[in-house]
C-alpha positions as CSV (number, residue, x, y, z in Angstrom):
1,X,0.0,0.0,0.0
2,X,1.2,3.5,-0.8
3,X,2.5,5.3,2.3
4,X,3.6,8.4,0.4
5,X,4.1,11.8,2.0
6,X,0.7,13.1,0.8
7,X,-2.0,11.8,3.0
8,X,-5.7,12.3,2.0
9,X,-8.6,12.8,4.4
10,X,-8.7,9.1,5.3
11,X,-5.6,9.5,7.5
12,X,-7.9,10.8,10.2
13,X,-10.2,7.8,10.1
14,X,-10.4,5.2,12.9
15,X,-11.1,2.4,10.4
16,X,-7.9,0.4,9.6
17,X,-9.4,-0.2,6.1
18,X,-9.9,3.5,5.4
19,X,-6.4,4.3,6.8
20,X,-4.9,1.8,4.4
21,X,-6.0,4.2,1.6
22,X,-4.7,7.3,3.2
23,X,-1.7,7.4,1.0
24,X,-3.5,6.9,-2.3
25,X,-3.4,9.8,-4.8
26,X,-7.2,9.5,-5.0
27,X,-8.7,12.4,-3.1
28,X,-10.7,10.1,-0.9
29,X,-13.4,11.4,1.5
30,X,-14.9,9.1,4.2
31,X,-18.6,8.8,4.0
32,X,-20.2,11.8,5.7
33,X,-21.7,15.3,5.5
34,X,-18.5,16.9,4.1
35,X,-18.3,14.6,1.1
36,X,-22.0,14.7,0.3
37,X,-22.1,18.5,0.7
38,X,-19.1,18.9,-1.6
39,X,-20.8,16.7,-4.2
40,X,-23.9,19.0,-4.2
41,X,-21.9,22.3,-4.1
42,X,-19.5,21.2,-6.9
43,X,-22.3,19.5,-8.8
44,X,-20.2,16.4,-9.3
45,X,-21.2,12.7,-9.4
46,X,-19.9,10.4,-6.7
47,X,-17.8,7.3,-6.8
48,X,-18.6,5.2,-3.7
49,X,-16.0,2.5,-3.3
50,X,-16.8,-0.1,-0.6
51,X,-14.6,-2.8,0.9
52,X,-13.1,-4.1,4.1
53,X,-9.7,-4.7,5.5
54,X,-9.5,-8.5,5.0
55,X,-10.7,-8.4,1.4
56,X,-8.1,-9.7,-1.0
57,X,-9.5,-8.1,-4.2
58,X,-10.0,-4.8,-2.4
59,X,-6.2,-4.7,-1.8
60,X,-5.6,-5.7,-5.4
61,X,-7.8,-3.0,-6.9
62,X,-6.2,-0.4,-4.6
63,X,-2.7,-1.4,-5.7
64,X,-3.6,-1.5,-9.4
65,X,-5.9,1.5,-9.7
66,X,-6.1,3.7,-6.6
67,X,-2.4,3.9,-6.2
68,X,-2.1,4.8,-10.0
69,X,-1.4,8.5,-10.4
70,X,-3.0,8.7,-13.9
71,X,-6.2,6.9,-12.9
72,X,-6.5,8.9,-9.7
73,X,-6.3,12.1,-11.7
74,X,-9.3,11.0,-13.8
75,X,-11.2,10.2,-10.7
76,X,-10.3,13.4,-8.9
77,X,-11.1,15.6,-11.8
78,X,-14.7,14.6,-12.4
79,X,-15.9,12.9,-9.2
80,X,-16.2,13.2,-5.4
81,X,-14.6,10.0,-4.3
82,X,-15.8,8.3,-1.2
83,X,-14.3,5.3,0.6
84,X,-16.5,3.2,2.8
85,X,-15.6,0.4,5.3
86,X,-18.6,-1.9,4.9
87,X,-18.0,-3.2,8.4
88,X,-18.3,0.3,9.9
89,X,-21.2,1.3,7.7
90,X,-23.3,-1.8,6.8
91,X,-26.3,0.5,6.2
92,X,-24.5,2.3,3.3
93,X,-23.2,-1.0,1.9
94,X,-26.6,-2.6,2.1
95,X,-28.2,0.2,-0.1
96,X,-25.6,0.1,-2.8
97,X,-25.3,-3.7,-2.8
98,X,-29.1,-3.8,-3.4
99,X,-28.6,-1.3,-6.2
100,X,-26.0,-3.2,-8.0
101,X,-28.1,-6.4,-7.8
102,X,-31.1,-4.5,-9.2
103,X,-28.8,-3.6,-12.1
104,X,-28.5,-7.3,-12.8
105,X,-24.8,-7.4,-11.6
106,X,-23.6,-10.0,-9.2
107,X,-22.6,-8.4,-5.9
108,X,-19.4,-8.7,-4.0
109,X,-16.4,-6.6,-2.7
110,X,-14.8,-4.4,-3.6
111,X,-18.1,-2.7,-4.6
112,X,-17.7,0.4,-6.8
113,X,-20.8,2.5,-7.4
114,X,-21.4,5.7,-9.5
115,X,-24.1,7.9,-8.0
116,X,-25.6,11.3,-8.6
117,X,-24.7,14.2,-6.2
118,X,-27.8,13.3,-4.2
119,X,-26.5,9.7,-3.6
120,X,-28.7,7.9,-6.2
121,X,-26.8,5.0,-7.9
122,X,-26.8,4.7,-11.7
123,X,-23.9,2.3,-12.5
124,X,-21.4,0.1,-10.8
125,X,-19.7,-3.2,-10.4
126,X,-17.2,-5.0,-8.2
127,X,-13.5,-5.6,-9.1
128,X,-12.3,-3.9,-12.3
129,X,-8.8,-4.3,-13.8
130,X,-6.9,-1.0,-14.1
131,X,-7.3,-0.4,-17.8
132,X,-11.0,-1.2,-17.6
133,X,-11.5,0.9,-14.5
134,X,-9.8,3.9,-16.1
135,X,-12.0,3.6,-19.2
136,X,-15.2,3.2,-17.2
137,X,-14.4,6.3,-15.1
138,X,-13.7,8.4,-18.2
139,X,-16.8,7.1,-20.0
140,X,-19.1,7.7,-17.0
141,X,-17.7,11.3,-16.6
142,X,-18.4,12.0,-20.3
143,X,-21.8,10.4,-20.1
144,X,-22.7,12.5,-17.0
145,X,-21.6,15.7,-18.8
146,X,-23.4,14.9,-22.1
147,X,-26.4,12.8,-21.1
148,X,-27.1,14.0,-17.6
149,X,-30.9,13.9,-18.0
150,X,-30.9,10.2,-19.0
151,X,-28.5,9.3,-16.1
152,X,-30.7,11.1,-13.6
153,X,-33.8,9.3,-14.9
154,X,-32.0,6.0,-14.6
155,X,-30.7,6.9,-11.1
156,X,-34.3,7.8,-10.0
157,X,-35.4,4.3,-11.1
158,X,-32.7,2.5,-9.2
159,X,-33.3,4.6,-6.1
160,X,-37.0,3.7,-6.3
161,X,-36.2,0.0,-6.7
162,X,-33.9,0.1,-3.6
163,X,-36.5,2.0,-1.6
164,X,-39.2,-0.6,-2.3
165,X,-40.4,-2.3,1.0
166,X,-38.9,-5.7,1.3
167,X,-42.2,-7.6,1.7
168,X,-43.4,-5.9,-1.5
169,X,-40.2,-6.3,-3.4
170,X,-40.0,-10.1,-2.7
171,X,-43.7,-10.7,-2.7
172,X,-44.6,-14.4,-3.2
173,X,-47.7,-16.5,-2.8
174,X,-49.1,-17.1,0.7
175,X,-47.6,-19.8,2.9
176,X,-49.6,-22.7,4.3
177,X,-51.1,-22.1,7.7
178,X,-48.6,-24.5,9.4
179,X,-45.1,-25.2,8.3
180,X,-44.1,-28.8,7.8
181,X,-40.5,-28.6,9.0
182,X,-39.6,-32.1,8.1
183,X,-40.8,-31.7,4.6
184,X,-38.9,-28.4,4.3
185,X,-35.8,-30.0,5.6
186,X,-36.2,-32.8,3.0
187,X,-36.5,-30.1,0.3
188,X,-33.3,-28.5,1.5
189,X,-31.5,-31.9,1.5
190,X,-31.8,-32.0,-2.3
191,X,-29.1,-29.3,-2.3
192,X,-26.7,-31.3,-0.1
193,X,-23.3,-32.3,-1.4
194,X,-23.2,-36.0,-0.5
195,X,-19.4,-36.3,-1.1
196,X,-17.9,-33.3,0.6
197,X,-20.7,-32.1,2.9
198,X,-22.4,-28.7,2.9
199,X,-24.4,-27.5,-0.1
200,X,-23.6,-28.1,-3.8
201,X,-22.1,-24.7,-4.3
202,X,-18.7,-23.2,-5.3
203,X,-17.3,-21.2,-3.6
204,X,-18.4,-22.9,-0.4
205,X,-19.3,-20.9,2.6
206,X,-19.7,-22.6,6.0
207,X,-23.3,-21.2,6.5
208,X,-23.5,-22.0,10.2
209,X,-27.1,-20.9,10.4
210,X,-28.2,-23.8,8.2
211,X,-26.4,-26.5,10.2
212,X,-27.3,-24.9,13.5
213,X,-31.0,-25.1,12.5
214,X,-30.7,-28.7,11.5
215,X,-29.0,-29.5,14.7
216,X,-31.8,-27.9,16.7
217,X,-34.4,-29.6,14.5
218,X,-33.0,-33.2,15.0
219,X,-34.9,-34.0,18.2
220,X,-38.1,-32.9,16.5
221,X,-37.8,-34.2,12.9
222,X,-35.7,-37.3,13.7
223,X,-34.3,-37.9,10.2
224,X,-31.3,-40.1,10.1
225,X,-30.3,-39.2,6.5
226,X,-30.2,-35.4,7.4
227,X,-28.5,-36.1,10.7
228,X,-25.7,-38.1,8.9
229,X,-25.2,-35.3,6.4
230,X,-25.0,-32.7,9.2
231,X,-22.3,-34.8,10.9
232,X,-20.5,-35.4,7.6
233,X,-20.5,-31.6,6.9
234,X,-19.1,-30.7,10.3
235,X,-16.4,-33.3,10.0
236,X,-15.5,-32.3,6.5
237,X,-15.2,-28.6,7.4
238,X,-13.1,-29.4,10.4
239,X,-10.8,-31.6,8.3
240,X,-10.4,-29.2,5.4
241,X,-8.1,-26.3,4.6
242,X,-10.9,-23.9,5.5
243,X,-10.0,-24.7,9.1
244,X,-6.6,-23.6,10.2
245,X,-5.3,-27.0,11.3
246,X,-2.2,-25.5,12.9
247,X,-3.4,-22.3,14.6
248,X,-7.1,-22.8,14.9
249,X,-10.0,-20.8,13.5
250,X,-12.0,-20.9,10.3
251,X,-11.4,-18.9,7.1
252,X,-14.3,-17.1,5.4
253,X,-15.0,-19.6,2.7
254,X,-13.5,-22.3,0.5
255,X,-12.8,-21.4,-3.2
256,X,-13.4,-25.1,-4.2
257,X,-16.1,-27.6,-3.4
258,X,-14.0,-29.8,-1.1
259,X,-13.2,-27.3,1.7
260,X,-9.6,-27.7,0.7
261,X,-8.5,-24.3,-0.5
262,X,-9.7,-21.4,1.7
263,X,-9.9,-17.7,1.0
264,X,-7.6,-17.0,3.9
265,X,-9.2,-14.1,5.6
266,X,-10.5,-14.8,9.1
267,X,-13.6,-13.0,10.4
268,X,-14.8,-12.7,13.9
269,X,-18.4,-13.3,12.9
270,X,-17.6,-16.6,11.2
271,X,-15.5,-17.9,14.1
272,X,-18.0,-16.8,16.7
273,X,-20.8,-18.7,15.0
274,X,-18.6,-21.7,14.3
275,X,-17.7,-21.8,18.0
276,X,-21.4,-22.0,18.8
277,X,-22.1,-24.6,16.2
278,X,-19.3,-27.0,17.1
279,X,-19.9,-26.6,20.8
280,X,-23.6,-27.5,20.4
281,X,-22.6,-30.3,17.9
282,X,-20.3,-31.7,20.6
283,X,-23.2,-31.7,23.1
284,X,-25.5,-33.5,20.6
285,X,-23.1,-36.0,18.9
286,X,-20.5,-36.4,21.7
287,X,-17.8,-36.4,18.9
288,X,-14.4,-35.7,20.4
289,X,-13.1,-34.0,17.3
290,X,-15.8,-31.4,17.6
291,X,-14.6,-30.7,21.2
292,X,-11.1,-30.3,19.8
293,X,-12.3,-27.7,17.3
294,X,-14.0,-25.8,20.1
295,X,-10.9,-25.8,22.2
296,X,-8.6,-24.9,19.3
297,X,-10.9,-22.1,18.0
298,X,-11.2,-20.7,21.5
299,X,-7.4,-20.6,21.8
300,X,-7.0,-18.9,18.5
301,X,-9.6,-16.3,19.3
302,X,-8.2,-15.6,22.7
303,X,-4.7,-15.2,21.2
304,X,-5.4,-13.3,18.0
305,X,-8.7,-11.4,18.5
306,X,-9.1,-10.5,22.2
307,X,-8.2,-6.9,23.0
308,X,-6.8,-5.9,26.4
309,X,-10.1,-4.2,27.1
310,X,-11.9,-7.6,26.6
311,X,-13.6,-6.7,23.3
312,X,-12.9,-8.9,20.2
313,X,-11.3,-7.4,17.1
314,X,-12.9,-7.8,13.7
315,X,-10.7,-9.6,11.2
316,X,-7.3,-10.9,10.0
317,X,-6.3,-10.2,6.4
318,X,-6.0,-12.9,3.8
319,X,-2.8,-11.4,2.5
320,X,0.7,-11.1,3.8
321,X,3.2,-8.9,1.8
322,X,0.6,-8.7,-1.0
323,X,0.4,-12.5,-1.4
324,X,-2.7,-14.4,-0.4
325,X,-2.2,-17.1,2.2
326,X,1.6,-16.7,2.4
327,X,1.5,-16.8,6.2
328,X,-0.4,-20.2,6.3
329,X,1.1,-22.4,3.5
330,X,4.1,-24.7,3.6
331,X,6.6,-26.3,1.2
332,X,7.3,-29.9,1.8
333,X,11.0,-29.2,2.2
334,X,10.3,-26.8,5.1
335,X,8.3,-29.5,6.9
336,X,11.1,-32.1,6.4
337,X,13.7,-29.7,7.8
338,X,11.6,-28.9,10.9
339,X,10.1,-32.3,11.7
340,X,12.9,-34.6,10.6
341,X,11.9,-38.3,10.9
342,X,8.3,-37.3,11.8
343,X,7.8,-35.5,8.5
344,X,6.6,-38.5,6.4
345,X,3.9,-39.2,8.9
346,X,2.8,-35.5,9.1
347,X,2.9,-35.1,5.4
348,X,0.6,-38.1,4.8
349,X,-1.7,-36.9,7.6
350,X,-2.1,-33.4,5.9
351,X,-1.7,-34.3,2.2
352,X,1.5,-32.4,1.8
353,X,3.3,-33.0,-1.5
354,X,6.6,-31.9,-3.1
355,X,4.7,-30.3,-6.0
356,X,2.2,-28.7,-3.6
357,X,-1.5,-29.4,-3.1
358,X,-2.5,-25.8,-4.0
359,X,-0.3,-23.6,-6.1
360,X,3.1,-24.7,-7.3
361,X,5.1,-26.0,-4.4
362,X,2.6,-24.6,-1.8
363,X,0.7,-26.8,0.6
364,X,-2.4,-26.1,2.6
365,X,-2.8,-28.4,5.7
366,X,-5.9,-30.5,5.2
367,X,-6.9,-34.0,6.1
368,X,-7.9,-36.6,3.6
369,X,-6.9,-39.8,5.4
370,X,-8.9,-41.1,8.3
371,X,-7.3,-41.1,11.7
372,X,-8.1,-44.8,12.0
373,X,-6.3,-45.7,8.8
374,X,-3.2,-43.8,9.8
375,X,-3.3,-45.2,13.4
376,X,-3.3,-48.7,12.0
377,X,-0.7,-48.0,9.4
378,X,1.8,-46.5,11.9
379,X,0.7,-48.9,14.7
380,X,-0.6,-46.2,17.0
381,X,-3.5,-45.9,19.4
382,X,-5.9,-43.0,18.7
383,X,-4.5,-41.0,21.6
384,X,-0.9,-41.6,20.5
385,X,-1.8,-40.4,17.0
386,X,-3.3,-37.2,18.5
387,X,-0.2,-36.7,20.7
388,X,2.1,-37.2,17.7
389,X,0.2,-34.6,15.7
390,X,0.2,-32.2,18.6
391,X,3.9,-32.5,19.0
392,X,4.4,-31.7,15.3
393,X,2.1,-28.7,15.6
394,X,4.2,-27.4,18.5
395,X,7.4,-27.6,16.4
396,X,5.8,-25.9,13.4
397,X,3.9,-23.1,15.2
398,X,6.9,-21.1,16.3
399,X,8.2,-21.1,12.7
400,X,5.0,-19.9,11.3
401,X,4.6,-17.3,14.1
402,X,8.0,-15.8,13.1
403,X,6.7,-15.0,9.6
404,X,5.3,-11.6,8.8
405,X,1.8,-11.8,10.1
406,X,-1.5,-10.9,8.3
407,X,-2.9,-7.5,9.0
408,X,-5.3,-7.2,11.9
409,X,-8.4,-5.0,11.7
410,X,-8.5,-4.0,15.3
411,X,-11.8,-2.1,15.4
412,X,-14.4,-3.7,17.7
413,X,-17.9,-4.2,16.3
414,X,-20.8,-4.5,18.8
415,X,-22.9,-7.0,16.9
416,X,-20.0,-9.3,16.1
417,X,-19.0,-9.2,19.8
418,X,-22.6,-10.2,20.7
419,X,-22.2,-13.3,18.4
420,X,-18.9,-14.0,20.2
421,X,-20.5,-13.8,23.6
422,X,-23.1,-16.3,22.5
423,X,-20.3,-18.6,21.1
424,X,-18.4,-18.4,24.4
425,X,-21.6,-19.3,26.4
426,X,-22.2,-22.3,24.1
427,X,-18.6,-23.3,24.6
428,X,-19.1,-23.0,28.4
429,X,-22.1,-25.2,28.2
430,X,-20.2,-27.8,26.2
431,X,-16.9,-27.8,28.2
432,X,-18.0,-26.6,31.6
433,X,-14.9,-24.4,32.0
434,X,-15.6,-21.5,34.3
435,X,-12.9,-19.3,32.7
436,X,-14.8,-19.3,29.4
437,X,-17.9,-17.8,31.2
438,X,-15.7,-15.2,32.9
439,X,-14.3,-14.2,29.5
440,X,-17.9,-13.9,28.1
441,X,-18.9,-11.7,31.1
442,X,-16.0,-9.4,30.6
443,X,-16.8,-8.9,27.0
444,X,-20.4,-8.2,27.9
445,X,-19.4,-5.6,30.5
446,X,-17.0,-4.1,27.9
447,X,-19.8,-3.6,25.4
448,X,-22.3,-2.2,27.9
449,X,-19.8,0.1,29.6
450,X,-18.1,1.4,26.4
451,X,-20.6,1.1,23.5
452,X,-23.9,1.9,25.2
453,X,-23.9,5.7,25.6
454,X,-26.8,8.1,26.2
455,X,-29.4,5.6,25.1
456,X,-27.6,4.5,21.9
457,X,-25.8,1.3,21.2
458,X,-22.8,2.3,19.1
459,X,-21.6,0.0,16.4
460,X,-17.8,0.6,16.4
461,X,-15.1,1.1,19.0
462,X,-11.5,2.0,18.5
463,X,-8.8,3.9,20.4
464,X,-11.1,4.5,23.4
465,X,-13.9,5.9,21.2
466,X,-17.3,4.4,20.3
467,X,-18.9,5.8,17.1
468,X,-21.7,5.5,14.6
469,X,-25.2,4.5,15.7
470,X,-25.6,0.7,15.9
471,X,-27.7,-1.0,13.3
472,X,-30.4,-3.5,14.1
473,X,-27.9,-6.4,13.8
474,X,-25.9,-4.8,16.6
475,X,-28.9,-4.6,18.9
476,X,-30.1,-8.0,17.9
477,X,-26.8,-9.9,18.4
478,X,-25.9,-8.0,21.6
479,X,-29.3,-8.8,23.1
480,X,-28.9,-12.4,22.1
481,X,-25.4,-12.4,23.7
482,X,-26.7,-10.9,26.9
483,X,-29.6,-13.4,27.0
484,X,-27.0,-16.2,26.6
485,X,-25.0,-14.7,29.5
486,X,-28.1,-14.7,31.7
487,X,-28.9,-18.3,30.8
488,X,-25.3,-19.4,31.4
489,X,-24.8,-17.8,34.9
490,X,-28.3,-16.7,36.0
491,X,-27.0,-13.1,36.7
492,X,-30.1,-11.0,36.3
493,X,-28.2,-7.9,35.2
494,X,-27.9,-9.5,31.8
495,X,-31.6,-10.0,31.6
496,X,-32.2,-6.3,32.5
497,X,-29.7,-5.2,29.9
498,X,-31.4,-7.4,27.3
499,X,-34.7,-5.8,28.1
500,X,-33.3,-2.3,27.9
501,X,-31.8,-2.8,24.5
502,X,-35.0,-4.6,23.2
503,X,-37.2,-1.7,24.3
504,X,-34.7,0.8,22.7
505,X,-34.9,-1.2,19.4
506,X,-38.7,-1.2,19.6
507,X,-38.8,2.5,20.0
508,X,-36.3,3.5,17.3
509,X,-36.3,0.7,14.7
510,X,-39.7,-0.9,14.7
511,X,-42.2,-0.3,11.8
512,X,-45.7,-0.8,13.1
513,X,-47.1,-1.0,9.6
514,X,-45.6,-4.5,8.9
515,X,-44.4,-5.5,12.4
516,X,-40.8,-5.7,11.3
517,X,-37.7,-3.7,12.2
518,X,-35.8,-1.3,10.0
519,X,-32.0,-2.0,9.8
520,X,-31.2,1.6,10.8
521,X,-31.9,3.7,13.9
522,X,-34.5,6.5,13.3
523,X,-32.1,8.8,15.2
524,X,-29.2,8.1,12.8
525,X,-28.1,9.5,9.5
526,X,-30.8,9.6,6.8
527,X,-29.9,7.8,3.7
528,X,-31.7,7.4,0.3
529,X,-33.5,4.3,1.6
530,X,-34.3,2.7,4.9
531,X,-34.0,-1.0,4.6
532,X,-35.2,-4.1,6.4
533,X,-33.1,-7.3,6.6
534,X,-35.2,-10.4,6.2
535,X,-33.0,-13.2,4.8
536,X,-30.5,-15.3,6.8
537,X,-27.2,-15.6,5.0
538,X,-23.6,-16.0,6.3
539,X,-24.9,-14.0,9.3
540,X,-28.6,-14.5,10.4
541,X,-30.9,-11.7,9.4
542,X,-31.3,-9.1,12.2
543,X,-35.1,-9.4,12.1
544,X,-35.0,-13.1,12.6
545,X,-32.6,-12.7,15.6
546,X,-34.8,-10.0,17.1
547,X,-37.9,-12.2,16.7
548,X,-36.2,-15.0,18.6
549,X,-35.0,-12.5,21.3
550,X,-38.5,-11.2,21.8
551,X,-39.8,-14.8,22.0
552,X,-37.3,-15.7,24.7
553,X,-37.8,-12.4,26.6
554,X,-41.5,-12.9,26.4
555,X,-41.4,-16.3,28.1
556,X,-38.8,-15.4,30.6
557,X,-40.4,-12.1,31.7
558,X,-44.0,-13.2,31.1
559,X,-44.6,-10.5,28.6
560,X,-47.2,-11.8,26.2
561,X,-46.9,-8.8,24.0
562,X,-43.3,-9.8,23.1
563,X,-44.4,-13.3,22.2
564,X,-47.3,-12.0,20.1
565,X,-45.0,-9.7,18.2
566,X,-42.5,-12.6,17.5
567,X,-45.5,-14.6,16.2
568,X,-46.5,-11.7,13.9
569,X,-43.0,-11.4,12.6
570,X,-42.9,-15.1,11.8
571,X,-46.2,-14.9,10.1
572,X,-44.9,-12.2,7.8
573,X,-42.1,-14.3,6.5
574,X,-43.7,-17.8,6.4
575,X,-44.1,-17.7,2.6
576,X,-40.3,-17.2,2.3
577,X,-39.6,-20.1,4.7
578,X,-41.9,-22.4,2.8
579,X,-40.4,-21.4,-0.6
580,X,-36.7,-21.6,0.2
581,X,-35.6,-22.7,3.7
582,X,-31.9,-22.2,2.8
583,X,-32.2,-18.4,3.4
584,X,-34.6,-18.6,6.3
585,X,-33.1,-21.1,8.7
586,X,-32.8,-18.8,11.7
587,X,-36.5,-17.9,11.2
588,X,-37.1,-21.6,11.1
589,X,-35.5,-21.8,14.6
590,X,-38.4,-19.6,15.8
591,X,-40.8,-21.8,13.9
592,X,-39.4,-24.8,15.8
593,X,-40.1,-23.1,19.1
594,X,-43.7,-22.4,18.0
595,X,-44.3,-25.8,16.3
596,X,-43.3,-27.9,19.3
597,X,-44.0,-27.4,23.0
598,X,-41.6,-25.0,24.6
599,X,-40.5,-26.2,28.1
600,X,-40.0,-23.5,30.7
601,X,-37.4,-24.8,33.1
602,X,-36.6,-23.1,36.4
603,X,-33.8,-24.2,38.7
604,X,-34.1,-22.7,42.2
605,X,-31.9,-23.2,45.2
606,X,-28.3,-22.9,46.4
607,X,-27.1,-25.6,44.1
608,X,-28.8,-24.1,41.0
609,X,-25.6,-23.3,39.0
610,X,-24.1,-26.8,39.5
611,X,-27.4,-28.4,38.6
612,X,-27.6,-26.2,35.5
613,X,-24.1,-27.3,34.4
614,X,-25.3,-30.9,34.5
615,X,-28.7,-30.0,32.8
616,X,-27.1,-28.4,29.7
617,X,-25.0,-31.4,28.9
618,X,-28.2,-32.8,27.4
619,X,-29.3,-31.4,24.0
620,X,-32.7,-29.9,24.5
621,X,-33.1,-26.9,22.1
622,X,-36.8,-26.2,22.8
623,X,-36.2,-25.0,26.4
624,X,-36.4,-21.6,28.0
625,X,-34.0,-21.9,31.0
626,X,-34.0,-19.7,34.1
627,X,-32.6,-20.1,37.6
628,X,-31.4,-18.5,40.8
629,X,-29.6,-19.3,44.0
630,X,-31.8,-16.8,45.9
631,X,-35.3,-15.3,45.8
632,X,-36.1,-13.6,42.6
633,X,-38.9,-11.4,41.1
634,X,-38.5,-12.9,37.6
635,X,-42.0,-14.4,36.9
636,X,-40.7,-17.9,36.2
637,X,-38.8,-17.9,39.5
638,X,-41.3,-16.0,41.7
639,X,-42.2,-17.9,45.0
640,X,-40.3,-21.0,43.9
641,X,-37.2,-20.8,46.2
642,X,-37.4,-24.0,48.4
643,X,-37.7,-23.1,52.0
644,X,-35.8,-26.1,53.2
645,X,-32.5,-25.1,51.6
646,X,-32.8,-27.7,48.8
647,X,-32.6,-27.1,45.1
648,X,-35.5,-27.9,42.9
649,X,-36.2,-28.0,39.1
650,X,-39.6,-27.0,37.8
651,X,-40.7,-28.0,34.4
652,X,-43.7,-26.1,32.9
653,X,-45.5,-26.0,29.6
654,X,-47.8,-23.1,28.8
655,X,-48.0,-22.1,32.5
656,X,-48.9,-25.6,33.6
657,X,-46.2,-27.1,35.8
658,X,-45.2,-30.6,36.7
659,X,-44.2,-31.5,40.3
660,X,-40.8,-30.1,41.2
661,X,-37.9,-32.6,41.2
662,X,-34.6,-32.6,42.9
663,X,-32.4,-34.1,40.2
664,X,-31.6,-33.5,36.5
665,X,-32.5,-37.0,35.3
666,X,-36.0,-36.7,36.6
667,X,-36.4,-33.2,35.0
668,X,-35.2,-34.5,31.7
669,X,-37.8,-37.3,31.8
670,X,-40.5,-34.7,32.3
671,X,-39.3,-32.7,29.3
672,X,-39.1,-35.8,27.1
673,X,-42.7,-36.6,27.9
674,X,-44.6,-33.2,27.9
């Protein structure tokens, strides 16, 4: 990246991504009043270029085009040029991503949009090679000068399309009154990749929301074929190159269909969700390799992402020294020099070849041989095989750590930290390690103390400063994280904080006309459209998370209005669930709660926390769990503290309770036979 003497306005930004462009000859502005006002005053169209710090092709386009003096001169002459960090400003990114897709262009990053001075998009694309970009910029400048009326007419059309309400924009036929979840799961299974797991798509994203839903659905739908595919998918991802076999943590996606070759960037939101997924999968399947993934991923996140203030950073770059994956790959000769006589075994374990298993001479660690096969071949017991691999890892890690490290995006994002808190709570449930819960609590306190200010949850935090109004995903995921903290440790402050954030979201994000939430705060910056997020993707849709939060809060606090609202929200999107479950799996989690009896379980007494630890070792997804070691005013706990000093478990359905029991086994029997 150019670090020349002349620094543009981005040098003052907190975003590491924007600061990466501070030395460009392009006269970049950050998104904001100054840039937009200049566009109007100078009557110039806008180039909005959107990316993020870990994006490989964003770096490539910067080096090829934005560091090019001649191309920069063309951009500066005819346009106001605005750089946007999509992670800081997902609201801006969402509008222009919708616009590009309405133009019939496949979305992605970098996202480059041409817009009128009043922000209305009229043309754009993703990555452009330098010669093409220079020509496009020049052509658009000429077209704007010579055919302005036509461009404005086109921009008005795209702005109207982007502003269309989501339920109207994606209108489909009515859904059936009840959702047959087994049938929908069967329809989804047609898209499964039977050989490598996951879905039949390239590139292959982990899509944790899909597999988490199927995991939650298993006790209800009881489908062996789907269960086997779920297990196969989890094993395949954990064995593939998409998972960092040496250092832990998942990369963003696999460029092939075999999970072998990753796109090497590592995002907090992926790893937080994968932590939840594998922790819950370990609870359900009892598979030791899933436990190992949880422990390994936790270690990676603690080491690479945890800030001294107890918030978690955003991302690690894919590139080192301008080369994708350089930090992570190995040449066979390197392995042989480091491991000596253990090299043959290690290379067979991880498919390492002299010619490379990726690019020429470069190897990505991924497993293709079964542990049982290798244990038999080398006359090892399973635990001896694991110990042998661990010893090899310990020899290789210091060598890798001495390399130039990928860039770290050290801004802290509220919503992604909410996902991380949930992941830590799931890991605590699966492993029972108190230190994990303490880490989650510290992160929760950090968010509330530093990013909740004057009645606003802020999205970003860096250098001691919180900034930009949080989006709905920030409120939704932080509420979910706080609810997870309450369920994990029964500290009522987390329940109170969840309620406070939920009430704030209802006041400033909710649209009473369609009973759904806008993505942006009514008190924040006004953009050309105010969107609603409906579809679950790599990250679950913020509306689906809010609906689940309201459902859980409604049961826990006996607020029927919250439950009613969650039901209304689900009713709005039922047609989408029935037409394509793939993009509605977190909504389907709510449908599971509503389609099958939800158990309200209260654990009361001095031994409540220990009993809770035992209780959550059993996979029971359709449970609202509360508890306390002392008297509480929470409706599900009120007047339930045993007077004889014992600890009791109460199992209730729809406000009808069974007899209290004194042990977990008896309570589980009551849940299994509602």
